[in-house]
Backbone as a chain_set.jsonl record, in Angstrom:
{"seq": "INLPSHINVNEIELMPVTQTWNGFYIERDE", "coords": {"N": [[150.434, 128.012, 18.92], [151.22, 129.803, 21.81], [151.958, 133.07, 22.274], [153.912, 135.266, 24.329], [152.586, 138.259, 25.869], [154.195, 140.486, 25.511], [155.423, 140.085, 23.125], [153.458, 140.599, 21.21], [153.139, 143.314, 21.668], [155.61, 144.281, 20.846], [155.461, 143.74, 18.111], [153.433, 145.478, 17.38], [154.639, 147.907, 17.956], [156.762, 147.877, 16.178], [155.498, 147.959, 13.774], [154.671, 150.613, 12.698], [157.235, 151.628, 12.35], [158.331, 149.972, 10.402], [156.661, 150.605, 8.248], [157.359, 153.264, 7.889], [160.061, 153.098, 7.086], [159.711, 151.63, 4.748], [158.306, 153.478, 3.181], [160.284, 155.393, 2.988], [162.265, 154.098, 1.47], [160.826, 153.66, -0.866], [160.401, 156.273, -1.766], [163.017, 156.935, -2.215], [163.722, 155.214, -4.291], [162.242, 156.293, -6.352]], "CA": [[151.531, 128.528, 19.751], [150.819, 130.968, 22.6], [153.074, 133.995, 22.425], [153.794, 136.2, 25.452], [151.942, 139.519, 25.489], [155.183, 141.492, 25.107], [155.723, 139.85, 21.706], [152.454, 141.333, 20.449], [153.428, 144.741, 21.819], [156.765, 144.58, 19.993], [155.009, 143.749, 16.721], [152.665, 146.712, 17.178], [155.576, 149.034, 17.981], [157.614, 147.825, 14.991], [154.69, 148.12, 12.559], [154.832, 151.946, 12.11], [158.636, 151.812, 11.964], [158.503, 149.282, 9.119], [155.964, 151.382, 7.224], [158.13, 154.485, 7.65], [161.251, 152.75, 6.301], [159.253, 151.245, 3.416], [158.007, 154.718, 2.475], [161.563, 156.057, 2.722], [162.926, 153.415, 0.355], [160.014, 153.889, -2.066], [160.697, 157.632, -2.234], [164.403, 156.928, -2.678], [163.754, 154.547, -5.596], [161.696, 157.222, -7.342]], "C": [[151.054, 129.779, 20.481], [152.026, 131.869, 22.813], [152.849, 134.89, 23.625], [153.232, 137.527, 24.973], [152.967, 140.524, 24.983], [155.582, 141.296, 23.646], [154.743, 140.642, 20.851], [152.727, 142.826, 20.506], [154.585, 145.124, 20.905], [156.344, 144.641, 18.536], [154.266, 145.038, 16.427], [153.609, 147.909, 17.121], [156.425, 149.054, 16.71], [156.822, 148.11, 13.722], [154.865, 149.508, 11.94], [156.271, 152.19, 11.651], [158.881, 151.168, 10.602], [157.853, 150.074, 8.004], [156.759, 152.636, 6.882], [159.342, 154.177, 6.78], [160.848, 152.343, 4.893], [158.96, 152.483, 2.592], [159.285, 155.44, 2.104], [162.249, 155.423, 1.512], [162.155, 153.632, -0.941], [160.326, 155.27, -2.633], [162.107, 157.683, -2.816], [164.486, 156.278, -4.053], [163.236, 155.481, -6.679], [162.702, 158.349, -7.589]], "O": [[150.545, 130.71, 19.856], [152.999, 131.475, 23.456], [151.707, 135.245, 23.919], [153.384, 137.884, 23.805], [152.651, 141.335, 24.112], [156.033, 142.241, 22.997], [155.142, 141.284, 19.88], [152.566, 143.529, 19.508], [154.547, 146.172, 20.26], [156.817, 145.502, 17.794], [154.436, 145.63, 15.361], [153.402, 148.825, 16.325], [156.773, 150.127, 16.216], [157.406, 148.466, 12.698], [155.182, 149.594, 10.754], [156.492, 152.89, 10.663], [159.556, 151.744, 9.749], [158.428, 150.205, 6.924], [156.827, 153.031, 5.717], [159.624, 154.912, 5.834], [161.551, 152.666, 3.935], [159.326, 152.54, 1.418], [159.374, 156.036, 1.031], [162.753, 156.127, 0.637], [162.761, 153.774, -2.003], [160.496, 155.422, -3.843], [162.357, 158.389, -3.793], [165.245, 156.742, -4.903], [163.736, 155.464, -7.804], [162.441, 159.244, -8.392]]}, "num_chains": 1, "name": "protein.A"}
């Protein structure tokens, strides 16, 4: 499946956001 280039850009932009929220929840669980 060939995805449009903007899809890849969105994944790259969402990657740091996901990591930030994961770190937030991890700190909250502790």
